[in-house]
C-alpha positions in Angstrom: 16.5 -10.8 9.4 16.6 -7.3 10.5 15.4 -6.0 13.8 12.2 -4.3 13.9 14.2 -0.7 14.0 15.4 -1.6 10.7 12.7 -3.1 9.4 10.7 0.7 10.0 13.4 2.7 9.2 13.3 0.9 5.6 10.0 0.9 5.5 9.7 5.0 6.0 12.8 5.2 3.5 10.4 3.0 0.5 7.7 5.5 1.1 9.6 8.5 0.5 10.5 7.1 -2.7 7.0 6.4 -3.4 5.5 9.4 -2.4 7.2 11.6 -4.8 5.3 13.0 -7.8 1.8 14.2 -7.2 -0.9 11.6 -7.8 -3.5 12.5 -10.2 -6.3 10.1 -9.4 -9.1 10.4 -7.1 -8.5 7.1 -5.6 -5.1 8.2 -4.7 -5.9 11.6 -3.1 -8.7 10.1 -0.9 -7.0 7.0 0.9 -3.7 8.7 2.1 -4.8 8.1 5.3 -5.4 4.5 5.1 -2.4 4.1 2.5 -0.1 5.0 5.7 -2.1 2.6 7.7 -1.5 0.2 4.9 1.9 0.9 3.7 1.6 -2.1 0.8 -1.4 -0.1 -0.5 0.6 2.9 -1.1 2.9 1.1 -3.2 -0.2 -0.7 -5.0 -1.4 3.3 -5.9 1.6 4.3 -6.5 1.9 1.1 -9.4 -1.5 1.7 -10.6 -0.3 5.5 -10.8 2.6 4.7 -12.6 1.4 2.1 -15.3 -2.1 3.9 -15.8 -1.5 4.1 -19.1 -1.0 0.5 -20.2 -4.6 -1.4 -19.9 -3.3 -4.6 -18.2 -2.0 -3.0 -15.2 -5.3 -3.3 -14.1 -5.4 -7.4 -14.7 -4.1 -9.7 -12.1 -3.7 -13.3 -11.9 -6.0 -15.2 -9.1 -5.5 -18.2 -7.8 -7.9 -20.5 -5.7 -8.0 -24.2 -4.5 -10.4 -26.5 -5.9 -12.6 -29.6 -4.2 -9.6 -32.0 -5.4 -7.2 -30.0 -3.3 -5.4 -28.9 -7.0 -4.7 -24.8 -7.6 -6.6 -23.1 -10.1 -5.4 -20.0 -11.3 -7.0 -17.4 -13.6 -6.8 -13.8 -14.8 -9.4 -10.8 -13.7 -9.9 -7.3 -13.7 -9.2 -5.5 -10.8 -12.6 -3.4 -9.5 -11.1 -1.5 -7.1 -10.6 -1.3 -3.2 -13.8 -1.6 -1.2 -14.6 1.9 -0.2 -11.2 3.3 1.5 -10.2 0.0 2.7 -7.7 -2.4 1.8 -10.0 -5.2 0.1 -9.7 -5.8 -3.2 -12.8 -6.2 -5.5 -13.3 -8.7 -8.1 -16.9 -9.2 -10.4 -17.4 -12.5 -11.1 -20.1 -15.1 -12.5 -21.7 -16.8 -9.9 -21.8 -19.9 -11.7 -18.2 -20.2 -12.7 -15.7 -23.1 -11.0 -14.2 -19.8 -8.8 -17.0 -19.4 -6.5 -17.7 -22.8 -6.2 -13.6 -23.3 -5.0 -14.2 -20.3 -2.8 -17.3 -21.9 -1.0 -15.2 -24.7 -0.7 -12.1 -23.0 0.6 -12.1 -19.2 1.1 -8.7 -18.2 1.0 -7.0 -16.9 -2.1 -3.9 -15.1 -4.1 -3.4 -12.3 -6.0 -0.1 -12.3 -8.2 0.3 -8.6 -10.1 2.6 -8.1 -12.1 3.3 -4.3 -13.4 5.5 -4.0 -16.5 6.9 -0.8 -17.2 7.7 -0.4 -13.5 8.8 -4.2 -12.7 6.7 -4.9 -10.0 5.3 -7.7 -8.4 2.5 -8.0 -5.7 1.6 -11.1 -4.2 -1.6 -11.1 -2.1 -2.7 -13.4 0.4 -6.1 -13.9 2.2 -9.8 -14.5 2.8 -12.4 -13.9 0.4 -15.8 -12.9 1.0 -18.6 -14.6 -1.8 -21.4 -11.9 -2.0 -24.4 -12.8 -4.5 -27.8 -12.2 -4.5 -28.2 -14.6 -1.5 -26.3 -12.9 0.8 -28.3 -11.5 3.9 -26.1 -8.3 5.1 -27.7 -5.0 3.5 -24.5 -3.6 3.4 -22.8 -6.1 1.5 -25.8 -6.2 -1.1 -25.3 -2.4 -1.6 -21.2 -3.0 -2.4 -22.7 -5.4 -4.7 -25.2 -3.5 -6.2 -22.4 -0.4 -6.2 -20.0 -2.9 -8.3 -22.6 -3.6 -10.5 -23.6 0.0 -11.7 -19.4 1.0 -11.6 -19.1 -1.8 -14.9 -19.9 -0.5 -18.4 -23.0 -2.3 -19.7 -21.0 -4.3 -21.9 -19.1 -5.9 -18.9 -22.5 -6.6 -17.6 -24.4 -8.4 -20.5 -21.8 -10.9 -20.2 -24.2 -12.3 -17.0 -26.9 -13.0 -19.1 -25.3 -15.4 -21.2 -25.2 -19.3 -20.8 -23.5 -20.9 -17.8 -19.7 -20.8 -17.8 -17.8 -23.9 -18.3 -20.3 -26.4 -19.5 -19.6 -28.1 -23.2 -20.6 -25.6 -26.0 -23.5 -26.4 -28.1 -24.3 -24.2 -31.0 -28.2 -24.5 -31.2 -27.8 -23.1 -27.3 -25.8 -19.9 -28.4 -28.1 -16.7 -27.1 -29.4 -14.4 -29.4 -29.2 -11.0 -29.2 -29.8 -10.0 -25.3 -30.7 -6.2 -23.7 -30.1 -5.0 -20.3 -31.7 -1.8 -18.8 -29.0 0.5 -17.8 -30.8 1.3 -14.8 -31.3 -2.5 -13.3 -29.7 -3.5 -11.0 -27.8 -6.9 -10.6 -28.8 -9.6 -12.3 -28.9 -13.2 -10.4 -25.5 -14.3 -12.2 -23.4 -11.2 -10.6 -21.2 -12.0 -8.0 -19.0 -9.9 -5.9 -15.6 -10.8 -4.3 -14.1 -9.3 -1.9 -10.2 -10.1 -0.8 -9.7 -9.2 2.7 -5.6 -9.5 2.8 -3.7 -10.8 6.0 0.5 -11.0 3.9 1.3 -9.3 1.3 5.2 -10.0 -0.9 6.2 -6.9 -2.8 9.0 -7.5 -5.4 10.7 -4.6 -7.1 12.9 -6.3 -9.7 14.5 -2.6 -10.5 15.9 -2.0 -7.4 16.4 -5.7 -6.3 14.3 -5.2 -3.1 11.7 -7.8 -1.4 9.2 -6.6 1.3 7.2 -8.7 3.1 4.0 -7.4 5.1 2.0 -9.2 7.4 -1.6 -8.6 9.1 -1.8 -9.0 12.9 -4.4 -8.3 15.8 -3.9 -6.0 18.4 -5.1 -6.4 21.9 -8.2 -4.7 21.0 -9.0 -6.8 17.8 -7.9 -3.6 15.7 -5.5 -5.3 12.6 -2.5 -3.6 12.1 0.5 -4.3 9.8 4.3 -5.3 10.0 6.9 -5.1 7.8 10.8 -6.6 6.9 12.5 -6.4 4.2 14.0 -9.6 2.8 15.7 -11.7 0.2 14.9 -11.4 -3.2 
């Protein structure tokens, strides 16, 4: 196990590497301070930038635990970080099994692999389920913001039949329309994952870093990192 000084020095060397080049996305430009406080987020932003020519770079696997105690996994779309925080946003249908599973057990893990740069992020944390019944005005505003950030085609999906039930030909919906200015429909749900552990692996450099969140005496969240064997 590396000492704290060794881990810090190794992370500083890794940070110098990830800062090479000029960021071109607005998100990277506006989250510099947060990325500095959240070192793994800086790596994610760099990976998104270097793999931005691949549409698949915004897809990752999202794993939950079912009421039967078994894992359940699916591919979802990265919908950005919540404002300038480290919290990861995912849009989903409130009628889907994953929402029911998260209400039963709010913990989940993301597995995010970037094909060109050979990097993998495993991000573990607790998920906040925000649907239309939420009583927190600030969370409802975040849900609305995510709704309008989605394409009209994406929003139309939430007007379909309940997902996961048997398909019946006669019940298939006809053409549906949606006012582009209308707010979120009832089935639209925003998931916000608040990370507490991140496992980063770079297969090109054979480097693996483990990031762990802790609380200071005054309740502030901070991250520590260690280099571990791949």
